[in-house]
C-alpha positions in Angstrom: 1.2 -64.4 3.9 3.4 -62.9 6.6 5.4 -61.0 4.0 2.3 -59.7 2.4 1.0 -58.5 5.8 4.4 -56.8 6.6 4.3 -55.1 3.2 0.8 -53.9 3.8 1.8 -52.6 7.2 4.7 -50.7 5.7 2.5 -49.2 3.0 0.0 -48.1 5.7 2.8 -46.6 7.8 4.2 -44.7 4.8 0.7 -43.4 3.9 0.1 -42.4 7.5 3.4 -40.6 7.7 2.6 -38.9 4.4 -0.7 -37.7 5.7 0.9 -36.4 8.9 3.6 -34.6 6.9 1.2 -33.0 4.4 -1.1 -31.9 7.3 1.9 -30.3 9.1 3.0 -28.5 5.8 -0.6 -27.3 5.3 -0.7 -25.9 8.9 2.6 -24.1 8.4 1.5 -22.7 5.1 -1.8 -21.5 6.7 0.2 -19.8 9.5 2.5 -18.1 6.9 -0.6 -16.9 4.9 -2.2 -15.6 8.1 1.0 -13.7 9.0 1.2 -12.2 5.4 -2.5 -11.1 5.6 -1.8 -9.4 8.9 1.2 -7.7 7.3 -0.9 -6.6 4.4 -3.5 -5.1 6.8 -0.7 -3.2 8.6 0.6 -1.9 5.3 -2.9 -0.7 4.3 -3.2 1.2 7.6 0.3 2.7 7.2 -0.6 3.7 3.6 -3.7 5.5 4.8 -1.7 7.3 7.4 0.8 8.4 4.8 -1.9 9.6 2.5 -3.4 11.7 5.3 0.0 13.1 6.2 0.7 13.9 2.6 -2.6 15.8 2.3 -1.8 17.7 5.4 1.6 18.7 4.2 0.3 19.8 0.8 -2.5 22.1 1.9 -2.5 25.5 0.3 -2.7 27.3 3.6 0.5 25.6 4.8 2.2 26.4 1.5 1.2 30.1 1.7 2.4 30.2 5.3 5.8 28.9 4.3 6.0 31.3 1.4 5.3 34.2 3.6 7.4 33.3 6.6 10.4 31.5 5.2 10.7 32.8 1.7 9.4 36.3 2.5 7.0 36.3 -0.4 3.9 38.5 -0.5 1.0 39.1 -2.9 1.5 41.9 -5.4 -0.3 45.2 -5.0 -3.4 45.6 -7.1 -1.9 48.4 -9.1 1.0 46.2 -10.2 -1.2 43.4 -11.5 -1.4 43.2 -15.3 -4.0 41.1 -17.0 -3.0 39.5 -20.3 -5.7 39.2 -23.0 -5.6 37.7 -26.4 -5.6 39.9 -29.4 -8.7 38.2 -31.0 -11.3 39.9 -28.9 -14.1 41.7 -30.8 -14.2 39.2 -33.7 -10.7 39.6 -35.1 -9.2 37.2 -37.6 
């Protein structure tokens, strides 16, 4: 009977240690998941900031300003503008 009680005690100890170990692993995994969720939130914020920056850099007024100032471009005079039309006006072929 003593051997049986010792065996049961050992089984109970192993089960208890298993429960403590699994609880510890679960807490560690939860902390890791929480850290990754925070990182995902930070990346979402950074992505939004980058999209805002991209839209700022790509505005047409900024592009026109760079074309005028750095590239010395200008709009053509009205007399030098030629409009292309298709040859099928007036019910052609």
